[in-house]
PyMOL Python script that loads the backbone (N, CA, C, O; Angstrom):
from pymol import cmd

cmd.read_pdbstr("""\
ATOM      1  N   MET A   1      97.126 118.747 110.048  1.00  0.00           N
ATOM      2  CA  MET A   1      96.690 117.367 110.083  1.00  0.00           C
ATOM      3  C   MET A   1      96.433 116.976 111.534  1.00  0.00           C
ATOM      4  O   MET A   1      97.208 117.308 112.431  1.00  0.00           O
ATOM      5  N   ASP A   2      95.378 116.294 111.734  1.00  0.00           N
ATOM      6  CA  ASP A   2      94.959 115.903 113.073  1.00  0.00           C
ATOM      7  C   ASP A   2      95.665 114.621 113.495  1.00  0.00           C
ATOM      8  O   ASP A   2      95.854 113.715 112.683  1.00  0.00           O
ATOM      9  N   VAL A   3      96.051 114.546 114.757  1.00  0.00           N
ATOM     10  CA  VAL A   3      96.713 113.348 115.283  1.00  0.00           C
ATOM     11  C   VAL A   3      95.737 112.173 115.291  1.00  0.00           C
ATOM     12  O   VAL A   3      96.143 111.019 115.149  1.00  0.00           O
ATOM     13  N   ASN A   4      94.467 112.471 115.455  1.00  0.00           N
ATOM     14  CA  ASN A   4      93.456 111.419 115.448  1.00  0.00           C
ATOM     15  C   ASN A   4      93.432 110.682 114.113  1.00  0.00           C
ATOM     16  O   ASN A   4      93.200 109.473 114.077  1.00  0.00           O
ATOM     17  N   LEU A   5      93.670 111.398 113.018  1.00  0.00           N
ATOM     18  CA  LEU A   5      93.714 110.782 111.691  1.00  0.00           C
ATOM     19  C   LEU A   5      94.864 109.785 111.600  1.00  0.00           C
ATOM     20  O   LEU A   5      94.709 108.719 111.005  1.00  0.00           O
ATOM     21  N   ILE A   6      95.992 110.111 112.170  1.00  0.00           N
ATOM     22  CA  ILE A   6      97.143 109.201 112.153  1.00  0.00           C
ATOM     23  C   ILE A   6      96.829 107.929 112.919  1.00  0.00           C
ATOM     24  O   ILE A   6      97.199 106.839 112.482  1.00  0.00           O
ATOM     25  N   PHE A   7      96.159 108.046 114.044  1.00  0.00           N
ATOM     26  CA  PHE A   7      95.784 106.862 114.811  1.00  0.00           C
ATOM     27  C   PHE A   7      94.748 106.017 114.069  1.00  0.00           C
ATOM     28  O   PHE A   7      94.790 104.789 114.133  1.00  0.00           O
ATOM     29  N   ARG A   8      93.816 106.670 113.365  1.00  0.00           N
ATOM     30  CA  ARG A   8      92.830 105.912 112.588  1.00  0.00           C
ATOM     31  C   ARG A   8      93.498 105.156 111.446  1.00  0.00           C
ATOM     32  O   ARG A   8      93.147 104.008 111.173  1.00  0.00           O
ATOM     33  N   ILE A   9      94.454 105.790 110.779  1.00  0.00           N
ATOM     34  CA  ILE A   9      95.175 105.130 109.690  1.00  0.00           C
ATOM     35  C   ILE A   9      95.961 103.933 110.220  1.00  0.00           C
ATOM     36  O   ILE A   9      95.989 102.874 109.594  1.00  0.00           O
ATOM     37  N   ALA A  10      96.595 104.107 111.371  1.00  0.00           N
ATOM     38  CA  ALA A  10      97.340 103.003 111.975  1.00  0.00           C
ATOM     39  C   ALA A  10      96.408 101.859 112.368  1.00  0.00           C
ATOM     40  O   ALA A  10      96.750 100.691 112.182  1.00  0.00           O
ATOM     41  N   ALA A  11      95.248 102.182 112.904  1.00  0.00           N
ATOM     42  CA  ALA A  11      94.291 101.144 113.301  1.00  0.00           C
ATOM     43  C   ALA A  11      93.786 100.379 112.082  1.00  0.00           C
ATOM     44  O   ALA A  11      93.648  99.156 112.128  1.00  0.00           O
ATOM     45  N   VAL A  12      93.512 101.090 111.002  1.00  0.00           N
ATOM     46  CA  VAL A  12      93.067 100.410 109.779  1.00  0.00           C
ATOM     47  C   VAL A  12      94.182  99.525 109.236  1.00  0.00           C
ATOM     48  O   VAL A  12      93.918  98.416 108.771  1.00  0.00           O
ATOM     49  N   GLY A  13      95.404  99.993 109.288  1.00  0.00           N
ATOM     50  CA  GLY A  13      96.535  99.192 108.816  1.00  0.00           C
ATOM     51  C   GLY A  13      96.700  97.910 109.609  1.00  0.00           C
ATOM     52  O   GLY A  13      96.912  96.843 109.032  1.00  0.00           O
ATOM     53  N   ILE A  14      96.606  98.005 110.918  1.00  0.00           N
ATOM     54  CA  ILE A  14      96.736  96.816 111.769  1.00  0.00           C
ATOM     55  C   ILE A  14      95.582  95.861 111.519  1.00  0.00           C
ATOM     56  O   ILE A  14      95.791  94.654 111.390  1.00  0.00           O
ATOM     57  N   LEU A  15      94.381  96.383 111.450  1.00  0.00           N
ATOM     58  CA  LEU A  15      93.205  95.544 111.237  1.00  0.00           C
ATOM     59  C   LEU A  15      93.248  94.850 109.875  1.00  0.00           C
ATOM     60  O   LEU A  15      92.946  93.661 109.772  1.00  0.00           O
ATOM     61  N   VAL A  16      93.616  95.581 108.848  1.00  0.00           N
ATOM     62  CA  VAL A  16      93.688  94.995 107.509  1.00  0.00           C
ATOM     63  C   VAL A  16      94.783  93.935 107.442  1.00  0.00           C
ATOM     64  O   VAL A  16      94.588  92.892 106.816  1.00  0.00           O
ATOM     65  N   SER A  17      95.909  94.176 108.063  1.00  0.00           N
ATOM     66  CA  SER A  17      96.980  93.185 108.015  1.00  0.00           C
ATOM     67  C   SER A  17      96.595  91.895 108.736  1.00  0.00           C
ATOM     68  O   SER A  17      96.931  90.807 108.269  1.00  0.00           O
ATOM     69  N   VAL A  18      95.899  92.003 109.859  1.00  0.00           N
ATOM     70  CA  VAL A  18      95.450  90.804 110.572  1.00  0.00           C
ATOM     71  C   VAL A  18      94.424  90.044 109.741  1.00  0.00           C
ATOM     72  O   VAL A  18      94.503  88.820 109.626  1.00  0.00           O
ATOM     73  N   ILE A  19      93.470  90.753 109.165  1.00  0.00           N
ATOM     74  CA  ILE A  19      92.447  90.100 108.351  1.00  0.00           C
ATOM     75  C   ILE A  19      93.072  89.443 107.127  1.00  0.00           C
ATOM     76  O   ILE A  19      92.682  88.338 106.750  1.00  0.00           O
ATOM     77  N   CYS A  20      94.029  90.108 106.510  1.00  0.00           N
ATOM     78  CA  CYS A  20      94.688  89.532 105.332  1.00  0.00           C
ATOM     79  C   CYS A  20      95.452  88.266 105.687  1.00  0.00           C
ATOM     80  O   CYS A  20      95.420  87.293 104.934  1.00  0.00           O
ATOM     81  N   GLN A  21      96.134  88.267 106.820  1.00  0.00           N
ATOM     82  CA  GLN A  21      96.866  87.065 107.227  1.00  0.00           C
ATOM     83  C   GLN A  21      95.922  85.900 107.484  1.00  0.00           C
ATOM     84  O   GLN A  21      96.212  84.766 107.102  1.00  0.00           O
ATOM     85  N   VAL A  22      94.805  86.172 108.124  1.00  0.00           N
ATOM     86  CA  VAL A  22      93.830  85.109 108.390  1.00  0.00           C
ATOM     87  C   VAL A  22      93.259  84.573 107.077  1.00  0.00           C
ATOM     88  O   VAL A  22      93.108  83.363 106.910  1.00  0.00           O
ATOM     89  N   LEU A  23      92.946  85.467 106.157  1.00  0.00           N
ATOM     90  CA  LEU A  23      92.391  85.025 104.884  1.00  0.00           C
ATOM     91  C   LEU A  23      93.415  84.268 104.046  1.00  0.00           C
ATOM     92  O   LEU A  23      93.060  83.293 103.383  1.00  0.00           O
ATOM     93  N   LYS A  24      94.668  84.690 104.060  1.00  0.00           N
ATOM     94  CA  LYS A  24      95.698  83.986 103.296  1.00  0.00           C
ATOM     95  C   LYS A  24      95.944  82.586 103.844  1.00  0.00           C
ATOM     96  O   LYS A  24      96.150  81.645 103.077  1.00  0.00           O
ATOM     97  N   HIS A  25      95.925  82.446 105.156  1.00  0.00           N
ATOM     98  CA  HIS A  25      96.162  81.129 105.747  1.00  0.00           C
ATOM     99  C   HIS A  25      94.994  80.181 105.518  1.00  0.00           C
ATOM    100  O   HIS A  25      95.165  78.963 105.577  1.00  0.00           O
ATOM    101  N   SER A  26      93.823  80.718 105.261  1.00  0.00           N
ATOM    102  CA  SER A  26      92.686  79.849 104.974  1.00  0.00           C
ATOM    103  C   SER A  26      92.487  79.654 103.474  1.00  0.00           C
ATOM    104  O   SER A  26      91.484  79.079 103.053  1.00  0.00           O
ATOM    105  N   GLY A  27      93.436  80.130 102.664  1.00  0.00           N
ATOM    106  CA  GLY A  27      93.400  79.881 101.234  1.00  0.00           C
ATOM    107  C   GLY A  27      92.537  80.812 100.430  1.00  0.00           C
ATOM    108  O   GLY A  27      92.189  80.496  99.293  1.00  0.00           O
ATOM    109  N   ARG A  28      92.188  81.923 100.971  1.00  0.00           N
ATOM    110  CA  ARG A  28      91.338  82.896 100.262  1.00  0.00           C
ATOM    111  C   ARG A  28      92.158  84.123  99.889  1.00  0.00           C
ATOM    112  O   ARG A  28      91.980  85.208 100.444  1.00  0.00           O
ATOM    113  N   ASP A  29      93.054  83.922  98.940  1.00  0.00           N
ATOM    114  CA  ASP A  29      93.952  85.005  98.544  1.00  0.00           C
ATOM    115  C   ASP A  29      93.218  86.154  97.862  1.00  0.00           C
ATOM    116  O   ASP A  29      93.602  87.314  98.011  1.00  0.00           O
ATOM    117  N   GLU A  30      92.165  85.835  97.116  1.00  0.00           N
ATOM    118  CA  GLU A  30      91.430  86.901  96.427  1.00  0.00           C
ATOM    119  C   GLU A  30      90.732  87.828  97.415  1.00  0.00           C
ATOM    120  O   GLU A  30      90.735  89.046  97.238  1.00  0.00           O
ATOM    121  N   GLN A  31      90.134  87.251  98.455  1.00  0.00           N
ATOM    122  CA  GLN A  31      89.488  88.087  99.470  1.00  0.00           C
ATOM    123  C   GLN A  31      90.519  88.894 100.262  1.00  0.00           C
ATOM    124  O   GLN A  31      90.242  90.017 100.683  1.00  0.00           O
ATOM    125  N   ALA A  32      91.702  88.320 100.462  1.00  0.00           N
ATOM    126  CA  ALA A  32      92.759  89.054 101.160  1.00  0.00           C
ATOM    127  C   ALA A  32      93.198  90.259 100.341  1.00  0.00           C
ATOM    128  O   ALA A  32      93.423  91.340 100.885  1.00  0.00           O
ATOM    129  N   PHE A  33      93.319  90.066  99.037  1.00  0.00           N
ATOM    130  CA  PHE A  33      93.684  91.182  98.163  1.00  0.00           C
ATOM    131  C   PHE A  33      92.613  92.269  98.180  1.00  0.00           C
ATOM    132  O   PHE A  33      92.925  93.456  98.268  1.00  0.00           O
ATOM    133  N   LEU A  34      91.346  91.853  98.094  1.00  0.00           N
ATOM    134  CA  LEU A  34      90.256  92.832  98.104  1.00  0.00           C
ATOM    135  C   LEU A  34      90.169  93.562  99.446  1.00  0.00           C
ATOM    136  O   LEU A  34      89.819  94.742  99.490  1.00  0.00           O
ATOM    137  N   THR A  35      90.483  92.870 100.530  1.00  0.00           N
ATOM    138  CA  THR A  35      90.490  93.516 101.846  1.00  0.00           C
ATOM    139  C   THR A  35      91.580  94.576 101.931  1.00  0.00           C
ATOM    140  O   THR A  35      91.351  95.671 102.443  1.00  0.00           O
ATOM    141  N   SER A  36      92.768  94.246 101.428  1.00  0.00           N
ATOM    142  CA  SER A  36      93.841  95.241 101.449  1.00  0.00           C
ATOM    143  C   SER A  36      93.528  96.411 100.530  1.00  0.00           C
ATOM    144  O   SER A  36      93.862  97.553 100.845  1.00  0.00           O
ATOM    145  N   LEU A  37      92.891  96.140  99.400  1.00  0.00           N
ATOM    146  CA  LEU A  37      92.494  97.216  98.502  1.00  0.00           C
ATOM    147  C   LEU A  37      91.435  98.115  99.137  1.00  0.00           C
ATOM    148  O   LEU A  37      91.476  99.335  98.977  1.00  0.00           O
ATOM    149  N   ALA A  38      90.494  97.516  99.855  1.00  0.00           N
ATOM    150  CA  ALA A  38      89.460  98.301 100.537  1.00  0.00           C
ATOM    151  C   ALA A  38      90.074  99.181 101.630  1.00  0.00           C
ATOM    152  O   ALA A  38      89.679 100.335 101.797  1.00  0.00           O
ATOM    153  N   GLY A  39      91.033  98.637 102.365  1.00  0.00           N
ATOM    154  CA  GLY A  39      91.713  99.435 103.386  1.00  0.00           C
ATOM    155  C   GLY A  39      92.471 100.601 102.775  1.00  0.00           C
ATOM    156  O   GLY A  39      92.463 101.707 103.314  1.00  0.00           O
ATOM    157  N   LEU A  40      93.126 100.350 101.648  1.00  0.00           N
ATOM    158  CA  LEU A  40      93.854 101.416 100.965  1.00  0.00           C
ATOM    159  C   LEU A  40      92.908 102.510 100.480  1.00  0.00           C
ATOM    160  O   LEU A  40      93.201 103.697 100.624  1.00  0.00           O
ATOM    161  N   LEU A  41      91.783 102.114  99.910  1.00  0.00           N
ATOM    162  CA  LEU A  41      90.813 103.099  99.429  1.00  0.00           C
ATOM    163  C   LEU A  41      90.194 103.896 100.571  1.00  0.00           C
ATOM    164  O   LEU A  41      89.946 105.094 100.431  1.00  0.00           O
ATOM    165  N   LEU A  42      89.947 103.247 101.682  1.00  0.00           N
ATOM    166  CA  LEU A  42      89.394 103.946 102.845  1.00  0.00           C
ATOM    167  C   LEU A  42      90.344 105.034 103.328  1.00  0.00           C
ATOM    168  O   LEU A  42      89.928 106.166 103.578  1.00  0.00           O
ATOM    169  N   VAL A  43      91.619 104.686 103.457  1.00  0.00           N
ATOM    170  CA  VAL A  43      92.608 105.673 103.907  1.00  0.00           C
ATOM    171  C   VAL A  43      92.770 106.777 102.864  1.00  0.00           C
ATOM    172  O   VAL A  43      92.950 107.943 103.217  1.00  0.00           O
ATOM    173  N   LEU A  44      92.707 106.416 101.586  1.00  0.00           N
ATOM    174  CA  LEU A  44      92.820 107.428 100.535  1.00  0.00           C
ATOM    175  C   LEU A  44      91.663 108.411 100.588  1.00  0.00           C
ATOM    176  O   LEU A  44      91.863 109.611 100.403  1.00  0.00           O
ATOM    177  N   PHE A  45      90.456 107.918 100.838  1.00  0.00           N
ATOM    178  CA  PHE A  45      89.316 108.823 100.958  1.00  0.00           C
ATOM    179  C   PHE A  45      89.444 109.743 102.167  1.00  0.00           C
ATOM    180  O   PHE A  45      88.977 110.881 102.132  1.00  0.00           O
ATOM    181  N   TRP A  46      90.071 109.261 103.229  1.00  0.00           N
ATOM    182  CA  TRP A  46      90.315 110.128 104.382  1.00  0.00           C
ATOM    183  C   TRP A  46      91.358 111.192 104.060  1.00  0.00           C
ATOM    184  O   TRP A  46      91.316 112.286 104.621  1.00  0.00           O
ATOM    185  N   MET A  47      92.290 110.884 103.165  1.00  0.00           N
ATOM    186  CA  MET A  47      93.381 111.798 102.864  1.00  0.00           C
ATOM    187  C   MET A  47      93.048 112.802 101.761  1.00  0.00           C
ATOM    188  O   MET A  47      93.765 113.790 101.604  1.00  0.00           O
ATOM    189  N   ILE A  48      91.995 112.578 101.003  1.00  0.00           N
ATOM    190  CA  ILE A  48      91.667 113.444  99.866  1.00  0.00           C
ATOM    191  C   ILE A  48      91.520 114.917 100.255  1.00  0.00           C
ATOM    192  O   ILE A  48      92.053 115.766  99.541  1.00  0.00           O
ATOM    193  N   PRO A  49      90.828 115.272 101.345  1.00  0.00           N
ATOM    194  CA  PRO A  49      90.746 116.713 101.680  1.00  0.00           C
ATOM    195  C   PRO A  49      92.106 117.344 101.973  1.00  0.00           C
ATOM    196  O   PRO A  49      92.335 118.506 101.637  1.00  0.00           O
ATOM    197  N   TYR A  50      93.003 116.591 102.592  1.00  0.00           N
ATOM    198  CA  TYR A  50      94.330 117.139 102.888  1.00  0.00           C
ATOM    199  C   TYR A  50      95.159 117.285 101.617  1.00  0.00           C
ATOM    200  O   TYR A  50      95.920 118.243 101.480  1.00  0.00           O
ATOM    201  N   ILE A  51      95.020 116.349 100.692  1.00  0.00           N
ATOM    202  CA  ILE A  51      95.723 116.450  99.419  1.00  0.00           C
ATOM    203  C   ILE A  51      95.183 117.635  98.623  1.00  0.00           C
ATOM    204  O   ILE A  51      95.949 118.363  97.992  1.00  0.00           O
ATOM    205  N   TYR A  52      93.869 117.827  98.653  1.00  0.00           N
ATOM    206  CA  TYR A  52      93.265 118.967  97.968  1.00  0.00           C
ATOM    207  C   TYR A  52      93.781 120.290  98.551  1.00  0.00           C
ATOM    208  O   TYR A  52      94.120 121.211  97.808  1.00  0.00           O
ATOM    209  N   ASP A  53      93.837 120.373  99.872  1.00  0.00           N
ATOM    210  CA  ASP A  53      94.360 121.587 100.512  1.00  0.00           C
ATOM    211  C   ASP A  53      95.817 121.827 100.144  1.00  0.00           C
ATOM    212  O   ASP A  53      96.231 122.971  99.954  1.00  0.00           O
ATOM    213  N   LEU A  54      96.594 120.757 100.043  1.00  0.00           N
ATOM    214  CA  LEU A  54      98.003 120.897  99.647  1.00  0.00           C
ATOM    215  C   LEU A  54      98.114 121.489  98.255  1.00  0.00           C
ATOM    216  O   LEU A  54      98.901 122.410  98.037  1.00  0.00           O
ATOM    217  N   PHE A  55      97.330 120.972  97.302  1.00  0.00           N
ATOM    218  CA  PHE A  55      97.404 121.493  95.941  1.00  0.00           C
ATOM    219  C   PHE A  55      96.869 122.923  95.856  1.00  0.00           C
ATOM    220  O   PHE A  55      97.387 123.726  95.080  1.00  0.00           O
ATOM    221  N   GLU A  56      95.862 123.243  96.623  1.00  0.00           N
ATOM    222  CA  GLU A  56      95.362 124.621  96.631  1.00  0.00           C
ATOM    223  C   GLU A  56      96.412 125.580  97.211  1.00  0.00           C
ATOM    224  O   GLU A  56      96.580 126.693  96.712  1.00  0.00           O
ATOM    225  N   THR A  57      97.098 125.157  98.240  1.00  0.00           N
ATOM    226  CA  THR A  57      98.160 125.991  98.814  1.00  0.00           C
ATOM    227  C   THR A  57      99.297 126.184  97.826  1.00  0.00           C
ATOM    228  O   THR A  57      99.834 127.284  97.689  1.00  0.00           O
ATOM    229  N   MET A  58      99.664 125.103  97.136  1.00  0.00           N
ATOM    230  CA  MET A  58     100.736 125.217  96.143  1.00  0.00           C
ATOM    231  C   MET A  58     100.302 126.138  94.983  1.00  0.00           C
ATOM    232  O   MET A  58     101.112 126.893  94.444  1.00  0.00           O
ATOM    233  N   LYS A  59      99.044 126.063  94.619  1.00  0.00           N
ATOM    234  CA  LYS A  59      98.528 126.918  93.545  1.00  0.00           C
ATOM    235  C   LYS A  59      98.574 128.389  93.961  1.00  0.00           C
ATOM    236  O   LYS A  59      98.964 129.257  93.180  1.00  0.00           O
ATOM    237  N   ARG A  60      98.172 128.649  95.198  1.00  0.00           N
ATOM    238  CA  ARG A  60      98.224 130.037  95.681  1.00  0.00           C
ATOM    239  C   ARG A  60      99.657 130.519  95.863  1.00  0.00           C
ATOM    240  O   ARG A  60      99.956 131.695  95.654  1.00  0.00           O
ATOM    241  N   LEU A  61     100.535 129.609  96.251  1.00  0.00           N
ATOM    242  CA  LEU A  61     101.929 129.978  96.480  1.00  0.00           C
ATOM    243  C   LEU A  61     102.607 130.389  95.181  1.00  0.00           C
ATOM    244  O   LEU A  61     103.361 131.361  95.151  1.00  0.00           O
ATOM    245  N   PHE A  62     102.346 129.662  94.123  1.00  0.00           N
ATOM    246  CA  PHE A  62     102.994 129.956  92.853  1.00  0.00           C
ATOM    247  C   PHE A  62     102.118 130.763  91.912  1.00  0.00           C
ATOM    248  O   PHE A  62     102.505 131.033  90.775  1.00  0.00           O
ATOM    249  N   LEU A  63     100.933 131.151  92.382  1.00  0.00           N
ATOM    250  CA  LEU A  63     100.001 131.984  91.613  1.00  0.00           C
ATOM    251  C   LEU A  63      99.731 131.435  90.225  1.00  0.00           C
ATOM    252  O   LEU A  63      99.869 132.145  89.229  1.00  0.00           O
ATOM    253  N   LEU A  64      99.344 130.166  90.165  1.00  0.00           N
ATOM    254  CA  LEU A  64      99.048 129.549  88.871  1.00  0.00           C
ATOM    255  C   LEU A  64      97.601 129.670  88.537  1.00  0.00           C
ATOM    256  O   LEU A  64      97.170 129.205  87.482  1.00  0.00           O
TER     257      LEU A  64
END
""", "prot")
cmd.dss("prot")
cmd.show_as("cartoon", "prot")
cmd.util.cbc("prot")
cmd.orient("prot")
């Protein structure tokens, strides 16, 4: 896993939390929820190749 990926995930987390707080204070709870969901999906898409590699390694390890 690349250290750059960890910094990108942290940056997205900080950015999403700030945007959500601003949206919640202005009474737009639905947009705040959608913003947090978008941030979660973005990080998940970044993590999919690593999760795939993990399952492939486990498959090779146990010869399934």
